[in-house]
C-alpha positions in Angstrom: -19.2 -21.9 -6.1 -16.5 -19.8 -7.4 -16.1 -16.2 -5.9 -14.5 -13.2 -7.5 -13.2 -10.6 -5.2 -12.2 -6.9 -6.5 -10.8 -4.3 -4.3 -12.8 -1.5 -5.4 -10.8 0.8 -2.7 -8.1 -0.2 -0.1 -7.6 3.4 1.6 -8.7 4.9 4.9 -11.4 7.8 4.9 -9.1 10.3 3.2 -7.9 8.2 0.4 -4.1 8.5 -0.6 -2.7 10.5 -1.4 -4.3 12.8 1.1 -5.2 16.4 0.1 -2.0 18.9 0.9 0.1 16.2 2.2 3.7 15.9 0.5 4.7 12.8 2.5 6.9 10.2 0.6 3.8 8.2 0.2 1.5 11.1 -0.8 4.1 11.7 -3.5 4.9 8.0 -4.5 4.8 7.4 -8.2 3.8 3.8 -7.4 0.3 3.0 -8.4 0.1 0.8 -5.6 -0.1 3.8 -3.1 -2.8 5.1 -4.6 -6.1 4.2 -2.8 -9.5 4.9 -3.0 -11.9 4.5 0.0 -12.3 0.8 1.1 -15.0 -1.4 -0.7 -15.0 -4.5 -2.2 -16.9 -6.3 -5.1 -18.0 -9.8 -4.6 -19.2 -11.9 -7.6 -19.9 -15.6 -8.9 -21.6 -16.3 -12.4 -24.8 -15.1 -11.2 -24.8 -12.6 -8.5 -22.6 -9.1 -7.9 -22.9 -7.6 -4.5 -20.8 -4.5 -3.6 -19.9 -4.1 0.2 -19.8 -0.1 1.0 -20.3 2.6 -1.2 -18.0 5.4 -0.6 -17.5 8.7 -2.2 -15.5 7.1 -4.8 -18.2 4.5 -5.9 -18.9 5.9 -9.4 -15.1 6.2 -10.1 -14.7 2.4 -8.9 -17.4 1.1 -10.9 -16.4 2.6 -14.1 -12.9 1.3 -13.2 -14.1 -2.3 -13.4 -16.7 -1.8 -16.0 -19.5 -3.1 -13.8 -22.6 -3.5 -15.6 -24.7 -5.0 -13.2 -25.1 -4.9 -9.5 -27.6 -6.8 -7.5 -27.3 -5.4 -4.1 -25.1 -3.5 -1.8 -24.2 -4.4 1.6 -23.1 -1.8 4.2 -21.0 -2.4 7.2 -21.8 1.0 9.0 -22.9 4.4 8.3 -19.7 6.4 8.3 -19.6 8.8 5.1 -16.4 7.3 3.7 -18.6 3.9 3.5 -21.9 5.6 2.2 -21.3 8.8 0.6 -21.4 7.6 -3.0 -24.7 5.7 -2.5 -26.5 8.3 -5.2 -24.6 6.8 -8.0 -26.7 3.5 -7.8 -29.1 5.8 -9.9 -27.4 4.2 -13.0 -28.0 0.8 -12.2 -32.0 1.7 -11.3 -32.1 3.0 -14.9 -30.6 0.1 -16.8 -32.2 -2.6 -14.4 -35.8 -0.9 -13.9 -35.4 -1.8 -10.4 -34.7 -0.4 -6.8 -31.4 -1.4 -5.7 -31.4 -3.4 -2.5 -29.4 -1.9 0.5 -28.5 -4.6 3.3 -28.0 -2.7 6.5 -29.1 -3.0 10.2 -31.6 -0.7 11.4 -29.4 1.8 12.8 -27.5 2.4 9.6 -30.9 2.6 7.6 -32.0 5.7 10.0 -28.9 7.3 8.9 -29.3 6.8 5.3 -32.8 8.5 5.7 -31.3 11.4 7.4 -28.1 11.7 4.9 -30.4 10.8 1.8 -33.6 12.5 2.5 -34.5 13.7 -0.5 -34.2 9.8 -1.6 -37.0 9.1 0.9 -39.0 12.2 1.1 -40.0 12.4 -2.6 -39.6 9.1 -4.0 -41.6 9.6 -7.2 -39.3 12.6 -8.1 -37.6 11.9 -11.7 -34.1 10.7 -11.6 -33.6 10.0 -7.9 -31.9 6.8 -6.8 -34.3 4.0 -6.0 -33.3 2.0 -2.5 -35.1 -0.7 -1.2 -33.8 -1.1 2.4 -33.1 -4.7 3.5 -32.4 -5.8 7.2 -29.4 -7.2 8.6 -30.3 -8.9 12.0 -27.0 -10.9 12.9 -28.5 -14.0 11.1 -27.3 -15.4 7.8 -28.9 -14.0 5.0 -28.6 -14.5 1.1 -28.6 -12.4 -2.0 -29.5 -14.5 -5.0 -26.7 -17.2 -5.1 -24.4 -15.6 -2.2 -24.9 -16.3 1.4 -23.6 -13.6 3.9 -23.0 -14.3 7.7 -22.9 -11.1 9.5 -19.6 -10.7 12.1 -20.1 -8.2 14.9 -17.0 -6.4 15.2 -16.6 -2.9 17.1 -15.2 0.4 15.5 -14.4 2.0 19.0 -17.9 1.6 20.8 -19.7 1.8 17.3 -20.9 -1.9 16.5 -20.3 -2.6 12.8 -20.4 -5.5 10.4 -18.0 -7.7 9.2 -19.0 -10.7 6.7 -18.3 -14.1 5.8 -18.8 -15.5 2.4 -18.0 -19.0 2.3 -14.2 -19.7 3.3 -13.6 -15.5 2.6 -14.1 -12.9 5.7 -14.0 -9.1 5.1 -13.3 -6.9 8.3 -12.9 -3.3 7.8 -13.2 -0.4 10.3 -12.5 -2.5 13.5 -10.4 -2.4 16.6 -12.1 -5.1 18.5 -13.4 -8.4 17.6 -15.8 -10.2 20.6 -15.4 -13.3 21.6 -18.8 -14.1 20.1 -17.7 -13.6 17.0 -14.7 -16.2 16.8 -16.7 -19.2 16.7 -17.8 -17.9 13.2 -13.9 -17.4 12.1 -12.6 -20.8 11.8 -11.6 -22.7 8.9 -10.9 -19.3 6.9 -9.0 -19.3 3.6 -9.1 -15.7 2.7 -9.1 -12.8 5.3 -9.3 -9.1 4.5 -8.9 -7.1 7.8 -8.0 -3.4 8.3 -4.5 -2.0 9.5 -4.8 1.7 9.6 -1.0 2.7 10.7 1.8 1.7 13.1 0.7 4.2 16.0 -2.3 3.2 18.2 -5.8 4.3 16.9 -8.9 4.5 19.1 -10.9 2.9 16.5 -8.9 0.9 13.9 -6.4 -1.9 14.2 -3.0 -1.1 14.0 -0.6 -3.2 11.8 0.9 -5.1 15.0 -2.8 -5.6 16.1 -4.0 -7.0 12.7 -1.1 -9.1 12.6 -2.0 -10.8 16.0 -5.5 -11.1 14.8 -4.3 -13.1 11.5 -2.0 -15.2 14.1 -4.8 -16.3 16.1 -7.5 -16.7 13.1 -4.8 -18.3 11.0 -6.2 -18.0 7.6 -4.3 -19.5 4.5 -3.6 -15.9 3.4 -4.6 -12.4 4.1 -4.8 -8.9 2.7 -4.7 -5.6 4.6 -7.0 -2.8 3.4 -8.2 0.5 4.8 -4.8 1.6 4.8 -3.7 5.0 5.8 -0.5 7.1 4.4 1.0 6.7 7.7 1.4 2.8 7.3 4.4 3.8 4.9 4.7 2.7 1.0 3.5 -0.7 -0.2 6.9 -1.6 -1.1 8.3 -1.1 2.2 5.2 -2.3 3.8 5.7 -5.7 2.0 8.9 -6.3 3.7 7.4 -6.1 7.4 5.0 -8.6 6.8 4.8 -12.5 6.9 4.9 -14.4 3.7 1.0 -15.1 3.8 0.1 -11.4 4.3 0.2 -8.6 1.7 -1.5 -5.3 1.6 -4.2 -5.1 -0.9 -4.1 -3.0 -4.1 -6.9 -1.0 -5.7 -8.1 -3.2 -8.7 -6.7 -6.3 -7.3 -9.0 -9.7 -7.9 -8.8 -12.6 -6.1 -10.5 -16.1 -7.2 -11.4 -18.3 -4.9 
C-alpha cells in the first residue's frame, strides 16, 4: 500500500503569523513560516481521510483541490481541531452521503454541543450531514486504510495519535504513556508536535520532542503544531539532527 501524506496545516492554535504580532517569525516573507492550524490528509489510491478539521479546513481543502473525502478522524475536541467541520457540507452535496466522523465518545458529545444545529434539525436543508463513528482504542478500518489509535495526553486530557502502517501522527501531546510505547516500534515516519523552546503545560517542547524521537528512533521525523515562539523555519533547520525537520504547509510525503 502506497500512502500520500499532505500537511494541510502545521501551526498551533493561533496559526502563524499571529494576529497583531510583529515578531521576526510573524513578519517573515518565507512561505515556510506561514502555518495554518494542524491537520493532515492521508490517501492511497482508493481512500482519502483527513485528520482534524480546524478553522482553516475549507482553505486547506481548496488549496489541494481535494475533490473526494471518505472520512474525518479527530484527535480531540479543541476548537483548532474541529471548528471547520461545518464545511463538510460540500462533500455531502457531491457524494450524496453523510460524512463519517471518527472520534471517541467524549469528542462526539462535544460535537453535539458545538454543532447543536446539525443534530437538532438534521432535515434542515443545507446543514452538514455527519455520521458519528466510534474510536475505542482498537484498530479500525476506513475502506483500505487501517488506523491504530495511540493514547497520548494533552496535559490531563486524553487525546489520540494514530498509526497507519509505518507512519505515526501525534499532535497536541506532552506525554506518551508507557502502555502506548509497544505500538511505536519500527516506525519509518513520525510526525510529532513541538510547540516552542520554553516549557508548556500541554505540548512537547522542541527538547522534549527530540527526546521522544531519540527513544522511538524512526527513520525520519517531521515537526508540527509549531508556534511563532519556535523561531523561523530557516533558523530551526540549523538546530535539528539530519533526520528531523519542521513540516511545511502543503508538503507531501510518499510512503
